[in-house]
C-alpha angles and dihedrals in degrees: 000000000000114000125226115253124244136189120210117215107216136024105213131108092290089053090053090059092048092049089056092049093049091049094049095043089055097204098111140040113221108235094188147296127281117210129157094194102054134058123267110258097033112127139223117191090340097310120114129226101243101181150321131276089271089062093058098098091054093043093050090049089053093045105035115198095020118146133216135230118190107220099196120122101201108088098215095044090049087055093049091050091048091052092046097050093042089056090050095045112016092181093066118137116210120211131202123217129202126191111238091236093058116105115226114184131208122300096009114155116213122189131209125288092024123150119200113184137208117305095005120147126210112181131209125306093008123144120217111194130217119294095006126146126217105188133209113313093351117145135202115187132216121321092008124154128208111187123212120301093007124131145202115209122217115301098012116151119201119183127220122303093016118152122204112198129226116294092000121143126209107201129224117302097359120147126210122199119232119275093025124141121209113199129227122288092010128143124209112201126238116282094007125148111217114206099158136048118275122224127226119280099012140120117228128182143150140069099310096017117243132188107264104177145324121272134207122245107267095016110155118253104164 
């Protein structure tokens, strides 16, 4: 059976992981990589960069029906790229990809542009919003919510009824107690244990995690 075609936006380390997921999932055939910061013809894991974001209208005309995955780890930059390429090519279709080893329970809702990596667990009745990332061996338990452009780094554990706000990033190995709400544009530091709710636009870290300072929308964290 012929596979649907997909373009991957980006060619960095995060893109390498997504390439592997797409190959193993087996739903799509990668038509090429799109990167505005590298030369056409350069390769990542055997796939060539075939153009920049400005080339998308021509590429989509050559490959009708092809979808897009944005392979950018930073939540805010991923959002900016999504807005940019949608303005260039409004007809874009965004695909989600899920590693075969991920465990997705009953009644989970998964949006568009989502990436769920190897060994991840999403338990029952959870909602995974558009353009989110659930990294390697990260887990979100029952009735969890990840709002758009949020992310869980490798090894994150979120208990039941946890909400992760828009554009918020939970760093590697952090744990979040059940019934906790993380606000929008927040960052939880690596290895933290979150026992209390987190406000919008703040950085929290520590054991237990405490609010350290405010952060600006779009402030780099990776």
